C-alpha positions in Angstrom: 0.2 17.3 20.3 1.4 15.5 23.2 -0.5 14.5 26.2 0.4 12.8 29.5 -2.0 10.1 30.8 -1.7 9.0 34.6 -3.2 5.8 34.1 -2.3 3.9 31.2 -4.7 1.3 31.7 -7.5 4.0 31.5 -6.9 4.1 27.5 -9.1 1.6 25.6 -6.1 0.3 23.6 -4.1 -3.0 22.7 -0.7 -2.7 23.9 2.4 -4.2 21.8 5.7 -5.0 23.0 8.8 -4.8 20.7 9.7 -8.2 19.5 13.3 -6.8 19.9 12.7 -7.0 23.6 13.0 -10.9 23.8 12.3 -12.1 27.2 13.6 -9.0 28.6 10.9 -7.1 31.1 12.6 -3.7 30.7 10.8 -2.4 27.6 8.4 0.0 26.2 4.8 -0.9 24.9 3.1 1.1 22.1 -0.7 1.3 21.5 -2.6 3.0 18.7 -4.9 5.7 20.0 -7.1 6.8 17.3 -6.0 7.2 13.7 -3.6 9.9 14.4 -1.9 9.3 17.8 0.5 6.4 19.5 0.6 5.7 23.2 3.9 4.8 24.9 4.2 3.2 28.4 6.7 1.3 30.4 5.8 -2.5 30.4 6.6 -3.0 34.0 4.1 -0.4 34.7 0.6 -0.9 33.0 -1.2 1.0 35.3 1.5 3.8 35.6 1.7 6.7 33.1 1.6 7.0 29.3 2.6 9.4 26.8 0.4 10.1 23.7 2.2 11.6 20.8 1.3 12.1 17.2 1.9 9.1 14.8 4.4 11.5 12.7 6.2 12.3 15.9 6.5 8.7 16.5 7.8 7.9 12.9 10.5 10.6 13.3 11.8 9.2 16.6 11.9 5.5 15.0 13.4 7.1 12.1 16.0 8.7 14.1 16.9 5.4 16.3 17.5 3.7 12.9 19.6 6.4 11.6 21.6 6.7 14.5 20.8 10.4 14.9 
């Protein structure tokens, strides 16, 4: 399941920026949405769109990044 949210600030969520971003403002933020979903948004646009995806899909994405796939 994936769902586009037009205003990420409408989600009742705690947004977290990656520790790898350092002082850079060009990064993504993630938030837990319930037990099974993760939301992703652009840190520069907190009231912009967000993508909500399944936790397993997010894990597959992160695993692919780590493996270079």
